[in-house]
Every structure is written in C-alpha cells, then in structure tokens.
C-alpha positions in Angstrom: 0.0 0.0 0.1 2.9 2.3 0.8 4.4 1.8 -2.6 0.9 2.6 -4.4 0.6 5.7 -2.3 4.0 6.8 -3.4 3.3 6.0 -7.0 -0.1 7.9 -6.9 1.8 10.7 -5.2 4.0 11.2 -8.3 1.3 10.6 -11.0 -1.4 13.0 -9.3 0.6 16.2 -10.3 0.6 15.3 -13.7 -3.2 14.4 -13.7 -3.8 17.9 -11.9 -2.5 19.7 -15.0 -4.9 17.8 -17.3 -7.9 18.3 -15.0 -7.4 21.7 -14.5 -8.4 22.1 -18.2 -11.5 20.1 -17.9 -13.1 22.4 -15.4 -13.9 19.5 -12.9 -10.7 19.6 -10.8 -12.7 20.4 -7.6 -14.9 17.2 -8.0 -11.6 15.2 -8.6 -10.1 16.5 -5.7 -13.0 15.5 -3.4 -14.5 19.2 -3.4 -18.0 18.3 -5.0 -21.3 19.0 -3.9 -22.7 18.5 -0.3 -25.6 16.7 0.6 -28.5 18.0 2.4 -29.2 16.8 6.0 -30.1 13.2 5.9 -28.8 9.6 5.2 -26.8 9.4 2.2 -25.0 6.7 0.2 -22.0 6.6 -2.3 -22.3 4.6 -5.4 -19.4 4.2 -7.9 -19.3 3.1 -11.3 -16.6 3.3 -14.0 -18.8 4.4 -17.0 -22.0 3.9 -19.0 -22.2 0.1 -19.3 -21.6 -0.5 -15.3 -24.1 2.0 -14.4 -26.7 1.1 -16.7 -26.3 -2.4 -15.5 -26.7 -1.3 -12.0 -29.5 1.4 -12.4 -32.3 -1.0 -11.5 -30.6 -1.7 -8.2 -30.2 2.2 -7.5 -33.9 2.7 -8.1 -34.7 -0.3 -5.9 -32.6 1.3 -3.1 -34.3 4.6 -3.7 -37.7 3.2 -3.4 -36.9 1.1 -0.3 -35.2 4.1 1.5 -37.1 7.1 0.9 -35.3 10.4 1.3 -32.0 8.6 0.8 -29.7 10.9 -1.0 -27.0 9.1 -3.5 -23.7 10.4 -4.7 -22.7 8.7 -7.9 -19.5 9.1 -9.1 -18.1 8.3 -12.5 -14.9 8.1 -14.4 -16.1 9.7 -17.7 -18.1 12.7 -19.1 -20.5 10.6 -21.0 -21.4 8.6 -17.9 -21.9 11.7 -15.8 -24.3 13.1 -18.4 -26.1 9.9 -18.6 -26.7 9.5 -14.8 -27.8 13.4 -14.8 -30.3 12.7 -17.6 -32.1 10.0 -15.6 -33.5 12.8 -13.1 -33.7 10.3 -10.3 -34.9 11.9 -7.2 -32.1 12.5 -4.5 -29.3 11.6 -7.0 -26.1 13.8 -7.2 -23.7 12.9 -10.1 -20.0 13.9 -9.9 -16.5 12.7 -11.1 -14.9 10.1 -9.0 -12.1 11.4 -6.6 -8.5 10.7 -7.6 -7.3 7.6 -5.7 -4.7 9.6 -3.8 -3.9 13.0 -2.0 -6.8 12.4 0.5 -9.5 13.0 -2.2 -11.6 10.3 -1.2 -11.6 11.1 2.4 -12.8 14.4 1.6 -16.0 12.9 -0.1 -16.4 10.6 2.7 -16.3 13.5 5.2 -18.3 15.7 3.3 -21.3 13.0 2.6 -20.9 10.6 5.5 -22.4 7.9 3.5 -24.0 4.8 5.2 -22.0 2.7 2.6 -19.7 2.8 -0.5 -21.0 0.8 -3.2 -18.6 -0.2 -5.9 -19.7 -1.7 -9.3 -17.8 -4.5 -11.0 -14.0 -4.1 -10.7 -13.6 -0.7 -9.6 -11.3 -1.8 -6.6 -9.4 1.5 -6.1 -7.1 0.6 -3.0 -6.8 4.3 -1.7 -10.5 4.8 -2.0 -11.4 1.4 -0.1 -8.9 2.1 2.6 -10.1 5.5 3.3 -13.7 4.1 3.7 -12.5 1.4 6.2 -10.6 4.1 8.2 -13.9 6.2 8.4 -16.1 3.2 9.4 -17.9 3.1 6.1 -19.0 -0.3 5.1 -17.6 -1.1 1.4 -20.1 -3.2 -0.6 -19.3 -4.5 -4.2 -22.2 -5.5 -6.6 -21.6 -7.4 -10.1 -17.8 -8.1 -8.9 -15.9 -9.1 -11.9 -12.5 -10.7 -12.0 -11.3 -12.6 -15.3 -8.7 -15.1 -15.3 -6.3 -12.8 -16.9 -6.8 -10.0 -14.5 -6.5 -12.5 -11.4 -3.1 -13.4 -13.0 -2.1 -9.9 -13.1 -3.0 -9.1 -9.6 -1.4 -12.0 -8.2 1.9 -9.9 -9.1 0.3 -7.1 -6.7 -1.0 -9.9 -4.3 -0.3 -7.6 -1.0 -2.2 -4.3 -2.7 -5.3 -6.1 -3.9 -5.4 -8.5 -0.7 -5.6 -5.4 1.7 -8.3 -3.8 -0.4 -10.3 -7.3 -0.7 -9.8 -7.9 3.0 -11.6 -4.5 3.8 -14.5 -5.3 1.7 -17.7 -6.0 4.0 -20.0 -7.7 1.4 -19.6 -8.6 -2.3 -21.9 -9.9 -4.8 -20.0 -11.6 -7.6 -21.1 -11.6 -11.2 -20.4 -15.4 -11.7 -19.0 -18.4 -9.5 -15.5 -18.2 -11.3 -15.2 -14.3 -10.4 -16.1 -15.0 -6.8 -13.4 -18.0 -6.5 -10.6 -15.7 -7.8 -11.8 -13.0 -5.4 -11.4 -15.3 -2.8 -8.2 -16.5 -3.9 -7.0 -12.8 -3.8 -7.9 -12.0 -0.3 -11.8 -11.7 0.0 -13.0 -12.8 3.1 -15.4 -15.7 3.0 -17.8 -14.1 5.3 -18.1 -11.1 2.9 -19.2 -13.3 0.0 -22.9 -12.4 -1.0 -25.0 -13.9 -3.6 -23.9 -14.5 -7.1 -25.8 -12.4 -9.7 -25.0 -10.8 -12.9 -26.5 -7.2 -12.9 -26.5 -7.1 -16.6 -28.9 -9.9 -16.8 -31.6 -7.9 -14.8 -30.9 -4.5 -16.4 -34.4 -3.1 -17.7 -34.8 -3.1 -21.7 -36.0 0.2 -22.5 -38.8 0.2 -25.0 -38.1 2.7 -27.7 -39.2 3.9 -31.0 -36.6 3.5 -33.9 -35.5 6.8 -34.9 -35.9 6.0 -38.6 -37.0 3.3 -41.0 -34.0 1.1 -41.9 -33.3 0.5 -45.6 -33.4 -3.1 -45.1 -35.5 -5.8 -43.2 -34.2 -6.7 -39.8 -32.7 -9.9 -41.0 -30.8 -8.0 -43.4 -29.4 -5.5 -40.9 -26.0 -6.2 -39.1 -24.9 -4.5 -35.9 -21.4 -4.0 -35.0 -21.8 -3.4 -31.2 -19.3 -1.4 -29.1 -16.4 -2.0 -31.6 -12.9 -0.9 -30.9 -9.9 0.1 -33.0 -9.3 -2.5 -35.8 -12.6 -4.0 -35.6 -14.7 -1.9 -37.7 -12.4 -2.6 -40.9 -12.8 -6.2 -40.2 -16.4 -6.2 -39.9 -16.9 -3.8 -42.8 -14.9 -6.3 -44.9 -17.0 -9.2 -44.1 -20.3 -7.3 -44.4 -19.6 -6.0 -47.9 -19.5 -9.7 -49.3 -22.5 -10.9 -47.4 -26.2 -11.3 -47.6 -26.7 -8.2 -45.3 -27.7 -4.9 -47.0 -27.5 -2.5 -43.9 -24.7 -2.3 -41.2 -24.7 -0.4 -38.1 -21.4 0.5 -36.5 -21.9 1.6 -32.8 -18.3 2.4 -31.7 -17.5 1.7 -27.8 -16.0 5.2 -27.9 -17.9 7.8 -29.9 -14.8 10.0 -30.1 -13.4 7.6 -32.6 -16.2 8.6 -35.1 -13.8 10.5 -37.3 -11.6 7.7 -37.6 -14.3 5.4 -38.6 -15.7 7.9 -40.9 -12.3 8.3 -42.9 -12.3 4.4 -43.2 -15.7 4.6 -44.8 -14.9 7.5 -47.0 -11.7 5.9 -48.1 -13.8 2.8 -49.5 -16.6 5.0 -51.0 -19.0 3.5 -48.5 -22.5 5.3 -48.5 -22.9 6.2 -45.0 -25.1 8.3 -42.4 -24.0 9.5 -39.3 -26.0 9.7 -35.9 -24.2 12.8 -34.3 -25.1 14.8 -37.4 -28.8 13.9 -37.3 -28.4 12.4 -40.6 -31.2 9.8 -41.6 -30.0 6.9 -44.2 -31.8 6.7 -47.1 -32.6 3.8 -49.3 -28.9 3.3 -50.7 -27.1 4.0 -47.5 -25.1 1.1 -46.8 -23.8 1.9 -43.3 -25.2 4.1 -40.1 -22.3 5.2 -37.9 -24.1 5.2 -34.6 -21.6 7.7 -32.8 -23.7 8.5 -29.6 -23.9 7.3 -26.0 -26.8 5.5 -24.5 -28.6 4.5 -27.6 -27.4 0.9 -28.0 -31.2 -0.6 -27.3 -32.1 1.2 -30.4 -29.6 -0.5 -32.6 -30.1 -4.1 -30.8 -33.7 -3.9 -31.8 -33.1 -2.9 -35.4 -30.5 -5.6 -36.1 -31.2 -9.3 -36.9 -27.6 -10.3 -36.0 -24.9 -8.5 -33.8 -21.3 -8.7 -33.9 -20.0 -8.4 -30.4 -17.2 -5.7 -30.2 -14.2 -6.2 -28.1 -14.0 -10.0 -29.2 -12.1 -9.5 -32.4 -9.7 -7.1 -30.6 -7.9 -8.0 -27.4 -10.3 -6.5 -25.1 -12.3 -9.5 -23.6 -15.6 -8.7 -25.3 -18.7 -6.8 -24.1 -22.1 -7.9 -22.9 -24.0 -10.7 -24.7 -27.2 -10.2 -22.5 -28.6 -7.1 -24.2 -28.6 -8.5 -27.8 -29.9 -11.8 -26.3 -32.7 -10.1 -24.6 -33.3 -8.0 -27.6 -33.7 -11.0 -30.1 -30.4 -10.6 -32.1 -28.4 -13.4 -33.2 -25.1 -13.1 -31.6 -21.5 -13.4 -33.4 -18.2 -13.3 -31.4 -14.6 -13.5 -31.8 -12.0 -15.3 -29.6 -11.3 -12.5 -26.9 -14.0 -13.2 -24.4 -12.2 -13.0 -20.9 -14.6 -10.3 -19.5 -17.8 -12.5 -19.8 -16.3 -16.1 -20.2 -19.1 -17.8 -18.5 -22.0 -16.7 -20.6 -20.2 -16.7 -23.8 -19.1 -20.3 -23.1 -22.7 -21.3 -22.0 -23.9 -19.9 -25.3 -21.4 -21.8 -27.5 -22.2 -25.0 -25.7 -25.7 -24.5 -26.4 -25.4 -23.4 -29.9 -26.8 -20.0 -29.2 -23.9 -17.8 -30.9 -21.4 -18.0 -33.5 -18.0 -18.4 -32.6 -15.4 -17.2 -35.2 -11.8 -18.2 -34.7 -8.8 -18.6 -37.1 -8.7 -16.4 -40.0 -10.9 -13.8 -38.4 -12.0 -12.0 -41.7 -12.5 -15.1 -43.7 -14.2 -16.8 -40.7 -16.6 -14.0 -40.1 -17.5 -13.5 -44.0 -18.5 -17.3 -44.0 -20.3 -17.1 -41.0 -22.3 -14.0 -42.4 -23.0 -15.6 -45.6 -24.8 -18.5 -43.8 -26.9 -16.3 -41.4 -30.3 -16.2 -43.1 -33.4 -15.2 -41.2 -34.2 -18.7 -40.1 -30.8 -19.2 -38.7 -31.0 -15.8 -36.9 -34.2 -16.7 -35.3 -32.6 -20.2 -34.1 -29.7 -18.5 -32.7 -31.9 -15.9 -30.9 -34.2 -18.2 -29.6 -31.5 -20.4 -28.0 -29.7 -17.3 -26.6 -32.8 -15.9 -25.1 -33.1 -19.2 -23.2 -29.5 -19.6 -22.0 -29.2 -16.1 -21.0 -32.4 -16.0 -19.0 -31.7 -14.3 -15.9 -30.5 -16.6 -13.0 -30.5 -15.8 -9.1 -32.6 -14.0 -6.8 -32.3 -10.2 -7.2 -34.0 -9.7 -3.9 -31.1 -11.5 -2.2 -28.8 -8.8 -3.5 -31.2 -5.9 -2.5 -31.5 -7.4 1.0 -27.9 -7.7 1.3 -27.4 -4.1 0.4 -30.3 -2.8 2.4 -28.9 -4.8 5.5 -25.9 -2.2 5.4 -28.0 1.0 5.1 -29.3 1.3 8.4 -29.5 4.9 9.7 -27.8 4.1 12.8 -24.6 2.9 10.7 -24.0 6.4 9.8 -20.2 7.3 9.8 -19.5 9.9 12.3 -16.8 11.6 10.0 
C-alpha cells in the first residue's frame, strides 16, 4: 500500500494539470457538492455500461429508502451526463475523486455515507482504505474478476489482498469471479449472492429513430467496437447477404477515424451525431452517440459483439440476446467468459476463430433469417436471468441502516 501511495503521489500532479483544463478539478479532489441533512449513500461505477447495469439496483434502493441521498461518481463525462439525464430523486452525480491526495477521504467526510457501493471491478485501494478508516462499509455488486486480471493481480498480491480484506460484502457476477476474488484475499464471510447485474438490467422500449433501408434480417450491428474491428467487420459485411450495417463504436470519439475508413472505401453512410437519416441506398450507419444501444439491438437481426475481435475481452451478450438478435463473437472473451461459454455450448452464438476476416465472412454468408431466429431463441433461453435479485437487494439494504452512519 505504501508503494501504491508513493506512485499515486508522483502521478497526481500530472493528472492535476490535465484536470485543471477540464473544469472538474474540484470534484476530482473531493470538493464536490455537499448533501442536504439526512442519510446518504456513495455509489461508484466506471462508465455507462456499469451504471446502466446497476440502474435497477439504484432505483430499488431509492424506493426502499425514501429520502436517501445518493452520490453517484463516475470516471467519464459521458457517464456523468447519462446519470444526470436519469433525473432520479435524491441523486447527485460527480466525477470520482482521485485515488490519492486524500480526495476520497474528503468525499467521505462531506457526505458521511451509510456505505460505499462499488460496481464490477472498481477496486481502487486508496478509496477502499479511506472508507475503512472512517468506518464506512464497502460493498461491491456485479463484481468481476477474469482469469487474466487475476493473474495480473497476483503480481500485486499484497495490494489487492489488503483492498479485498476491507470489503464488507460482495456480490460476484459469476462463480468463477467469486472464487478468484476469494483467492486474492476476499474474506469468505463477505461473499454474498452471485448475480449478473446485466442479466437483470431493464430493457427500455424505444421507437426506432428512422426506418431502416433493409429488413431486420438483413441488418447487421457491430456493437461496442474497438480500433481495428470496424474494418474487419466492414470487409465481411460487404461480401455478405446483409444490406445494412450499423456501427456503434465503444468510444464515440473515434467517429472521425471510422468515418475516414468508410470514406476511403466509397461507402455510402449516414452519421447519428449529425442527425443524418439513412436513405434507400445507405450501406452503413455510424451510431456515434452514447446511451442509445437498445435502439440498434432492436433494429438488427444479427449482432457482432465488439471487443471480441480485438484483445479487449468482449462486451455484454445479455442485451443483444434479450433484444432477439443473433450473436456472433470473436476469440477474446475473458470479460464474460461464463455466458459466452454457455452460449457456445448450447449453439446459441456463432464463434468466429482462426482467420477472423474469412471466418466472419463465412459465418455471415450462412446467417439467413431462419438461422438468426434459431440462434436468438437459444440465446434468450441460455441467458435467461438466473439468481435472486431480492437476495442482492436484501444484502445491500442490510448495510444501509441509519445507525450505521459514519461519524466523520
């Protein structure tokens, strides 16, 4: 922990120079808004995906604890804007404090939360230590620890072990994650119910923003793509039976880069951020906005999962499965190894391996409407929500009692 503090002390001045230009330096140093009198909670999630998956938990806690104030902290500007747009009563959103220079301690003293709730793998050591020092319970929901991450953490066994030993209660995403976390230092007594948050995330019913130039069975979605994946998927799409491709990059800031690729190949495309509507001859739609992925899942008969063709570990298969889209994925799956393994074992997804460009082109060639429906049906069954959400909520609420409020 001492070495970590020294490292952060060296890095923080560099970060401060960058943050000073953003206009949110105060929040990063722990000088954000103060709560009104009354009980409060601190919930932290990295970005959009984590927070969307946990929104149902937040809403259930607010319903069970009327008047509770919640500070939601995030790592990205898009997540900050998204949470603010939810307009949930009693919720304040801010950038997360730096994991050093006492920033987390300032937030804890200002808010005196009943608990600090972390989503997935946001196990920042200094933040957790600050909560423990002030007597604030540390709770984790949807905790995720891939085999790759566990191997890396083993090199810092002392640091992660101290952090996990201070966790009061943890609900893991899957059994494998729980076992890895226990192996890294989580106390057995702190292990709560196993539950995948994303499996229970509400599916928002939305009207499509435009009529697609092709039928759903001829519309392909490239969801949450990373650098290098768009070109590969585009190459396969152009030789397939599909007539319309929606590209939804993981990071919309990459839109110009992707647009350049499309322009260089004389692809007819429209762009969401420019409010352009695709016409009858539009081949590609660049969905370069945040928070609208349910729209694209609902339009596409088949979905190529981004982050599986780059070395990123993949993104959620639950949302396309719930929307009834056939799933295709590449070999990089460590973020969601268990659900993808279940899908592949049951024949509920198309696994693309080997020569990725050639294999993906071949997979798309045989993916007609009948095959799409078959895959979607199996995936919907395999990824049906499992576990008891009430058990997770009960575990959380047991730590949110007024008499547990930190004294500061």
